[in-house]
N, C-alpha and C positions, 0 to 999 in steps of 0.2 A: 732424096730428102729422107732423113731418119724419122721413123714413126714414134720414137720414144717408147712409152710404156703401152702402146696400143696392142691389143690382143687380136689374133685372127678370129674371124667368125666363120660359122658353118651352118648349114641347114640340116636339122635332124631328119633322117630318112624315115623315121617312124611317126613322129608327131608333126613334122613340117615346120616347127618353130626355128627361127634364126637364133643361134646361141653363140656365146663366146666361151672360151675356156676349154676344159678337157672334153674330149670325145672318145668314144670306144668304137672300134670296128668289129661288127659281129662276124660269126663264122661264114655267113653268106655275103660278106663284103659291105653291109649297110653301115653307114656312119651314124652313130646314136649319141644323143645327149646323155648325161649322167642319169637322169630320171628314167629314161626309156631303157637304158642298159640295166638298171636295177630291176625294172619290171621283167625284162627278158631273162635275166639271171634267176630271179625268184620263180618265174613260171617254169623254167627248165628244171630247177631243183625240185619243184613241186611234182612235176611229171615223173621225174626219176624216183623220188622218194615214195610215191603212192602207186606204184605198179601193182595191179591185181587186187586192190582193196577198194573197189567202188569207182566213183567218178573221178578219174585222174584229172580231167579238165577243171572241175570244180575245186579240187584240192590244189591244183596248180595256181589257180586264180587267188585262192586264199593265201597260199605260201608267198606268192608274188607281193601281195599287199603287206604281209608281215615283214618280208625282207626289205621292201622299200621303206617302211616306217622305221625299221631298225637302222638302216643306212642313213636316213635323214637325221635321226636323233644323234647318231654318232658324229655326223658332219657338224652338227650344231655344237656338240660338246668340244670337238677339236677346234672349231673356229673360235669358241669362247675362250679356250685356253690360250690361243694365239693372241687375242686382243687384250686379255687381262694380265698377261705376264710379260 
């Protein structure tokens, strides 16, 4: 029986929520939802960018927050363009 437009679901290995749509596989093999993947990418960028200038962990958390907010805003803008045009 055809499922039509049904999308596959998965459980995010980080937050444990059941999700549909895109997923990302981390370098350690964990399957992550878009939000958790953004947090991981931002935290990794923060650690890399702030080597040797104080608290790398605190800077990584701050960078992860900014990165997530920017990605979320970009997704909203792109979704808005798709629905309005």
